[in-house]
Residue, then its C-alpha position, 0 to 999 in steps of 0.5 A: m608237227s616236226m621242228t622243220t615244218v614249224r621253223g618253215a611256218r615261222e619263216a613264211t610268216g615273217r616274210r609275209g609280215f616283212l613284205l607288208l611292213g616294207a611296203v608301208q615304209t616305202t610308201l611313207v618315203f614315196t609319199l614324201a616324194s610323190l609331189a616333187v615332179p607335179l608340183p609346178r601343175i599344182g601351183a598353176e592350178f592353185r595360183l601359188d607363189r614360190a613361198e607357198l609351193i616351198l611350204l606345200s612341198a615341205a609340209y609332209g617332211l616338217s611334221f614327219a621329222g618333228l614328231l618322229l622321236l615322239g612316235g618312237r617313244l609311244a611305240d615302245r611304250s604302247g605297243g608297236r602294232r597298236v601305234l602302227t594301226a593308229g598311225l595308218l588311220v591318221f595317214g590314210t585319212a589325210s591321204a584320202l582328203a588330199p585329192l578332194a582338196p578344193g584349195y591350197g589350205t586344205l592340201l596343205a593341211a592334208r600334207f601335214g596330216q600325212g606326215m603326223g601319221a607317217a611319224l607314228v607308222a615309221p618307228a612302230a614298224m621297226t618295233v614290229l619288225r624286231a617282234l618278227y625277228p627276234e634273233p640278232a642275226a635275222y634281225g640284222r639281215a632284215m635291217a640290211t634290206w630295210g635300209g634300202l626301202s627308203v631310197l627305193g621309196a624316194t626313187a619310186g616317188n619321183l619315177l611314178s608321180g610323173v607317170i601318174a600325174a600325166a595319165t590322170s592328174w596330180r590328185g592321182t598320185f594319192g591313190v598309192p597311199i590310199a591303196v597301201t594304207a587300206t591293205a596294211l590295215a586289213l592284213a596287219p592283224r593276220l600277218l603282224p605279231a601283237t606287241p604288247p606294252p612292256g610291263v612297267r609303263r614308264p611316264l612319257d616325257l612330255p616336256g622333251a617331246l614338246l621341245a624336240t618336236t617344236g625345235i626340229t620343226l621350226a629349224s627345218f622350216g627356217l632351213v627350207l625357206t633358204d630356197a626363197h629368202p637369204w640366209g640373213s632375212a627374218p623369215v629364215l633367221v627367226p624360225l632357225l634360231a628359235g628352233l636351235v634354242l628349243l633343241a639346246a633346251f631339249g638336250a638340257v632337259e634330257r640330261r636331267t630327266a629320268d626317263p628321257l625321250l632321247p637317252p644321251d647314251f643312245l648316240r655315244d656309240r660310234r658305230r651308230a653315230l657312223g650309221l646315222a651320219a651315213i643315212g642322213l648323207t645318203a638321203a641328202g645326196t639323192a634328194t639333191v640330185f632329184v630336185l636339181l636334175s628334175l629342175a634342169l630337165q624340165e626348165q632348161r631342156g623343156w622335158s615333160a613331167l612324164l619324160t623327166s620321170a623316165a630319166f630316173a628309170p635307170f636310177a631305179v634299176a641300179l638301186l634294185g640291183a645293188g640292194r639285192l647284193a647288199g644283204p649277202l655282202i654285209g653278211r660276208y664283210g660286215p655292215g661297215p665296209v659295205s657302207a663305206t664302199g657304198l659311200g665311196t661309190a656314190a661319191a664317184g656318181l656325184g663327182l661325174l654329175a657335178a662335172t656335167g653341171f646338167e648343161t644342156s649340151v651334155p647328152y643324157a646317155y653318156g653324160l648324165l647316165p653313168g653318174l645316175v647309175l653309180l649314185p643309186a648303187g652306192g646309196a643302196l649299199s650305204f643305206a643297207g650297211a648304215a641301217v645295220l649299224a644304227t640299230d646293232g645292239v639296240p635292245a627290244h624295248r628300244a626298237g621304237l626309239a631306234g626307228g624314230v632316230l633312224n628316220t629322223a636322220m633320213e628326214l633331217g639330212p636332206t633338209v640341212l645339207f640341201a639348204a646348206l649346199l644350195t648356198l655354195g653356188g650352182d648345181a655343179v658346185s653343190l654336187a661336188a660339195a656333196a661328193v667331198l662329204f661322201t668321200a670324207l665319211s666313207a674314209t672316216a668308216l674305213l678308218h674306224q674299221k681299221g681302228 
């Protein structure tokens, strides 16, 4: 067999494996966003108050974000494909139980279970991805595409959930994660390489894992509750301050631990720090627009869930188009300039949307649509370049750690910034503030490139 034939077979196997992992990653974020549009129907069926709806909406993200660092370490310690399979089993089981939920408590538990499984799957998928593409150049090209999958998943969640809920019910939205999980479990042994654990198994940093998981979950929960309670109220301050104290203790423990869950030197690289900041900010900006626009269209304009989902169709088209351009642009200009350009473009989109204030008198076609095209186009470029920056130079034995940190930034960005932006005032002020943040980070990234 010639070397050309061997190389072609290896590339074909890599493409099939990437498609499977990409479908899984997209589905994880799809599931995060899939209840946003049909949430009012769930509230009406189970007679939920606002606080219960907020917790139901946030449950998946709380357990997902809180357990990601632990999931990343487990993937590096026990083997990526093994942890991926375990996570898919947890995620799939919870997804199958959710549509059968007879009441609020069961559905809430299922959403927490989905997040727990996702926290194992996401970093493990990046460990397997690194095994699929062991060469740095090939891995960088793969990450340029991987970076856009999260925004694609969020867009698909908002776009398709309304369509599925209108055609069936909110329970039908869980059919997507069930189908993808079953497919992934069936195909993983054939398409994904075995990733055996390292020869020397290091001890698991259990104190760090407990502090990080509890701290992130409590702090995130406190921020989520700012939507229903004032910042100075006990429901917000108690979990928020407790979470921050635990995270400070986590930082102190990590500096003294021989093999920490999150090595302090991992975040000192300036390129990685910029990449993670861009990921968190881009996720926050798109999530803010999804939530504010969905509410404005349904509550102020009286649009149905199906029509609201259709309003995001141009968003998805622009996202896919820019995503296809991201890889070649990164190959030619580098990830830093592409991410900076994406942040600037997204800032322009946010600025246009802020100028409309989502007022009912603003036409959709030439009022809202320009911003809904520029934001995803810039977001796709930003995510793609930032994903390469965040993982550049990471050794193979830390691929799970990189996946955990990257996904944590993606999860915490919307939680932290959305809560902060909503305190500033109305929709227009929140979006304008987000545009300023995007512009500032874009300028920082460009200055770093010149420096």
